[in-house]
ROVO-188104 format. One line per 4 residues: number of its first residue (from 1); their letters; for each residue x, y, z of N, C-alpha, C. Coordinates in steps of 0.1 Angstrom, whole numbers, padded with zeros to 4 digits, m for minus. Layout:
! residues N
NUM> A> X,Y,Z,X,Y,Z,X,Y,Z ~ ... $
END
This chain:
! residues 150
1> MNGL> m1115,1157,0531,m1119,1145,0527,m1121,1146,0509 ~ m1116,1132,0509,m1116,1130,0492,m1136,1125,0490 ~ m1141,1119,0498,m1154,1120,0493,m1159,1100,0492 ~ m1150,1096,0490,m1152,1081,0485,m1154,1074,0503 $
5> PSIP> m1168,1069,0500,m1171,1057,0512,m1161,1049,0522 ~ m1162,1048,0536,m1152,1038,0540,m1157,1026,0538 ~ m1146,1012,0531,m1151,1000,0531,m1148,0996,0545 ~ m1158,0986,0543,m1163,0981,0559,m1153,0969,0560 $
9> RDQR> m1148,0968,0574,m1137,0957,0572,m1146,0946,0580 ~ m1139,0931,0580,m1141,0921,0588,m1132,0919,0593 ~ m1134,0918,0607,m1122,0921,0617,m1113,0906,0615 ~ m1128,0897,0612,m1129,0879,0618,m1118,0874,0604 $
13> KIDV> m1120,0880,0592,m1110,0876,0581,m1104,0880,0582 ~ m1099,0898,0586,m1085,0899,0586,m1075,0890,0599 ~ m1080,0886,0608,m1074,0881,0620,m1070,0863,0616 ~ m1078,0854,0607,m1075,0847,0605,m1066,0845,0591 $
17> DHLN> m1068,0858,0581,m1053,0859,0573,m1047,0858,0579 ~ m1045,0865,0587,m1026,0872,0599,m1028,0856,0600 ~ m1032,0846,0606,m1029,0835,0616,m1025,0823,0604 ~ m1032,0824,0589,m1030,0815,0585,m1012,0821,0577 $
21> LLSI> m1013,0833,0577,m0995,0840,0571,m0987,0834,0585 ~ m0992,0839,0592,m0980,0835,0604,m0977,0818,0605 ~ m0987,0811,0600,m0988,0800,0602,m0976,0789,0589 ~ m0978,0798,0578,m0968,0795,0567,m0955,0802,0572 $
25> FHFI> m0955,0811,0577,m0940,0816,0583,m0932,0809,0593 ~ m0943,0804,0602,m0937,0792,0609,m0932,0778,0604 ~ m0939,0777,0596,m0935,0761,0588,m0918,0767,0581 ~ m0921,0779,0577,m0910,0783,0564,m0898,0786,0579 $
29> GAGL> m0900,0790,0587,m0887,0791,0600,m0884,0778,0602 ~ m0893,0766,0603,m0890,0752,0604,m0882,0747,0594 ~ m0881,0754,0579,m0873,0749,0572,m0862,0755,0573 ~ m0860,0769,0576,m0847,0772,0582,m0840,0766,0595 $
33> ALFG> m0845,0764,0597,m0837,0757,0611,m0833,0740,0602 ~ m0837,0734,0598,m0833,0724,0589,m0820,0733,0580 ~ m0821,0738,0570,m0810,0742,0565,m0804,0745,0576 ~ m0802,0753,0583,m0794,0752,0599,m0787,0737,0602 $
37> ILFL> m0794,0730,0605,m0786,0717,0606,m0772,0714,0599 ~ m0785,0713,0584,m0774,0707,0573,m0763,0720,0570 ~ m0762,0734,0575,m0750,0735,0571,m0740,0730,0586 ~ m0747,0731,0598,m0740,0727,0609,m0729,0712,0601 $
41> LAHF> m0739,0703,0599,m0735,0689,0593,m0723,0696,0582 ~ m0724,0696,0573,m0713,0704,0567,m0702,0709,0571 ~ m0705,0718,0580,m0693,0728,0584,m0683,0717,0591 ~ m0695,0706,0602,m0686,0697,0610,m0676,0693,0598 $
45> AMMH> m0682,0678,0586,m0676,0674,0583,m0659,0680,0574 ~ m0663,0698,0571,m0654,0703,0569,m0641,0701,0580 ~ m0644,0703,0591,m0639,0709,0598,m0630,0696,0605 ~ m0638,0686,0605,m0634,0668,0607,m0621,0667,0595 $
49> AFFA> m0627,0670,0588,m0614,0662,0572,m0604,0678,0578 ~ m0604,0686,0578,m0591,0696,0583,m0584,0690,0594 ~ m0594,0689,0607,m0577,0685,0620,m0582,0670,0619 ~ m0586,0659,0616,m0582,0646,0619,m0573,0645,0603 $
53> NPKF> m0571,0651,0593,m0562,0646,0578,m0546,0650,0585 ~ m0542,0641,0588,m0526,0644,0588,m0516,0646,0579 ~ m0523,0637,0567,m0519,0645,0550,m0520,0659,0551 ~ m0529,0662,0558,m0529,0676,0552,m0519,0689,0557 $
57> WQGQ> m0518,0684,0570,m0502,0691,0582,m0491,0685,0570 ~ m0487,0677,0562,m0476,0671,0560,m0469,0684,0553 ~ m0452,0685,0553,m0446,0696,0546,m0455,0707,0542 ~ m0460,0714,0555,m0465,0728,0563,m0453,0729,0573 $
61> KQTP> m0454,0741,0574,m0446,0748,0580,m0454,0750,0597 ~ m0465,0748,0598,m0473,0750,0611,m0472,0736,0613 ~ m0479,0733,0628,m0484,0718,0632,m0491,0721,0633 ~ m0505,0708,0633,m0519,0709,0638,m0522,0712,0650 $
65> PPAE> m0532,0717,0649,m0541,0726,0661,m0541,0715,0674 ~ m0539,0720,0686,m0542,0705,0694,m0559,0698,0693 ~ m0558,0687,0695,m0574,0683,0692,m0585,0685,0702 ~ m0580,0693,0715,m0590,0697,0721,m0599,0710,0719 $
69> IFAV> m0591,0721,0708,m0595,0728,0698,m0609,0721,0690 ~ m0607,0708,0686,m0618,0703,0677,m0630,0699,0689 ~ m0627,0696,0702,m0634,0694,0712,m0644,0700,0714 ~ m0641,0719,0716,m0649,0726,0721,m0661,0729,0706 $
73> FEWF> m0654,0728,0693,m0664,0726,0683,m0673,0718,0684 ~ m0666,0709,0684,m0679,0695,0687,m0686,0698,0697 ~ m0685,0703,0709,m0697,0710,0718,m0703,0720,0713 ~ m0700,0726,0704,m0706,0737,0694,m0714,0733,0687 $
77> YLIF> m0716,0725,0681,m0722,0717,0668,m0733,0711,0674 ~ m0733,0703,0686,m0743,0701,0696,m0749,0705,0701 ~ m0748,0718,0704,m0756,0729,0711,m0761,0733,0705 ~ m0756,0739,0688,m0766,0744,0683,m0776,0733,0676 $
81> GVWF> m0768,0723,0674,m0779,0710,0664,m0790,0708,0670 ~ m0788,0709,0685,m0805,0708,0697,m0808,0718,0691 ~ m0804,0734,0694,m0812,0742,0694,m0818,0744,0678 ~ m0814,0738,0669,m0821,0740,0652,m0831,0729,0654 $
85> TVSG> m0827,0719,0659,m0840,0707,0654,m0849,0712,0667 ~ m0849,0715,0681,m0859,0721,0689,m0865,0731,0683 ~ m0858,0742,0676,m0867,0750,0669,m0874,0749,0657 ~ m0873,0739,0651,m0878,0735,0640,m0892,0728,0645 $
89> ILNV> m0894,0718,0655,m0898,0711,0655,m0909,0720,0663 ~ m0903,0727,0670,m0912,0738,0675,m0921,0751,0668 ~ m0916,0755,0659,m0922,0762,0647,m0928,0753,0638 ~ m0929,0737,0640,m0941,0729,0633,m0955,0729,0639 $
93> VSGV> m0952,0728,0652,m0965,0723,0662,m0970,0738,0662 ~ m0960,0748,0667,m0971,0761,0664,m0980,0765,0651 ~ m0972,0763,0638,m0979,0763,0626,m0988,0759,0625 ~ m0992,0744,0630,m1007,0737,0630,m1013,0744,0642 $
97> SLQA> m1006,0746,0651,m1019,0751,0659,m1024,0767,0659 ~ m1017,0774,0651,m1019,0784,0644,m1031,0783,0635 ~ m1027,0773,0623,m1038,0770,0618,m1051,0766,0625 ~ m1047,0760,0634,m1060,0753,0641,m1066,0763,0651 $
101> KKHR> m1060,0775,0652,m1066,0783,0665,m1064,0778,0677 ~ m1054,0770,0681,m1053,0760,0697,m1040,0766,0701 ~ m1040,0764,0715,m1030,0766,0719,m1022,0780,0715 ~ m1030,0788,0723,m1023,0802,0718,m1014,0802,0729 $
105> TFSM> m1014,0803,0736,m0999,0806,0747,m0989,0804,0743 ~ m0988,0785,0739,m0979,0779,0732,m0972,0788,0724 ~ m0980,0791,0711,m0976,0797,0696,m0972,0809,0705 ~ m0978,0815,0714,m0967,0835,0721,m0955,0827,0723 $
109> FVAG> m0953,0815,0733,m0938,0809,0740,m0930,0803,0726 ~ m0936,0803,0718,m0923,0796,0703,m0920,0814,0698 ~ m0931,0822,0702,m0928,0830,0692,m0916,0841,0702 ~ m0917,0842,0710,m0904,0844,0722,m0894,0837,0717 $
113> LNCL> m0890,0828,0716,m0884,0817,0716,m0875,0822,0699 ~ m0882,0825,0689,m0881,0827,0677,m0876,0845,0674 ~ m0879,0853,0690,m0870,0864,0688,m0855,0861,0687 ~ m0850,0849,0694,m0839,0846,0693,m0829,0846,0680 $
117> HVPL> m0838,0843,0671,m0831,0842,0659,m0833,0854,0651 ~ m0820,0860,0652,m0819,0875,0648,m0815,0870,0628 ~ m0823,0880,0622,m0830,0891,0623,m0842,0881,0620 ~ m0845,0872,0611,m0860,0869,0608,m0868,0864,0616 $
121> GTVL> m0859,0858,0624,m0872,0849,0639,m0878,0866,0644 ~ m0865,0873,0645,m0872,0882,0653,m0888,0886,0647 ~ m0882,0891,0634,m0894,0900,0632,m0909,0887,0630 ~ m0907,0874,0630,m0919,0865,0627,m0920,0864,0640 $
125> GVFT> m0911,0863,0652,m0915,0862,0669,m0927,0878,0675 ~ m0919,0885,0667,m0927,0902,0669,m0939,0904,0664 ~ m0940,0900,0651,m0955,0897,0644,m0968,0889,0648 ~ m0957,0876,0652,m0966,0868,0664,m0973,0875,0672 $
129> IIVL> m0964,0877,0682,m0970,0883,0698,m0982,0892,0693 ~ m0979,0902,0685,m0984,0916,0680,m0997,0908,0672 ~ m1000,0896,0665,m1014,0892,0664,m1023,0883,0675 ~ m1013,0876,0682,m1019,0868,0694,m1024,0878,0703 $
133> MRGS> m1021,0889,0709,m1022,0896,0716,m1043,0903,0714 ~ m1038,0905,0701,m1053,0916,0699,m1067,0911,0703 ~ m1075,0916,0712,m1087,0909,0719,m1096,0902,0704 ~ m1094,0905,0693,m1105,0900,0684,m1096,0885,0682 $
137> VREL> m1086,0884,0680,m1078,0868,0677,m1082,0861,0689 ~ m1080,0865,0703,m1085,0857,0717,m1096,0854,0715 ~ m1106,0864,0708,m1119,0853,0707,m1121,0841,0695 ~ m1111,0844,0681,m1113,0834,0676,m1106,0822,0686 $
141> YEAA> m1100,0827,0693,m1094,0813,0702,m1103,0806,0710 ~ m1111,0815,0717,m1119,0812,0728,m1129,0804,0719 ~ m1132,0810,0708,m1148,0805,0698,m1142,0786,0690 ~ m1127,0788,0688,m1125,0778,0686,m1128,0764,0695 $
145> YSGA> m1122,0774,0709,m1123,0763,0721,m1132,0758,0729 ~ m1146,0767,0727,m1159,0758,0728,m1163,0752,0722 ~ m1162,0758,0706,m1167,0747,0696,m1163,0733,0695 ~ m1148,0735,0704,m1142,0717,0701,m1146,0714,0714 $
149> AR> m1151,0719,0724,m1153,0712,0735,m1167,0710,0737 ~ m1174,0712,0729,m1188,0707,0726,m1191,0694,0721 $
END
């Protein structure tokens, strides 16, 4: 043994700190979703200019690709644009809920969805689930709920 006395730990303070950190990371996740939308818009603009500009294909040995290929890309942009938008909104709402210590189940649902955003969202989702499953965090949420009900 090293002879040093053990440091008393206040689990509530640790839980509040972890919830605050998770809240900040959910806001960062929402910001990354916004960057994903901006990337999709930039990619759409480049692909549209590439496929739709007949001057680009003049003097080339190849013919332009069929219009159906760009139609498939449009569906890709639409699906991922909706995904990033919904993900960003859900992460903002979850971040606010984590700060207020409300809607624990909703934040766990958002954490599960974040696990699909490999690799950073997966880490955020797993850590959020781990923290929200703690009994002491559950008690914090119940105390906040009973305090708000009065």
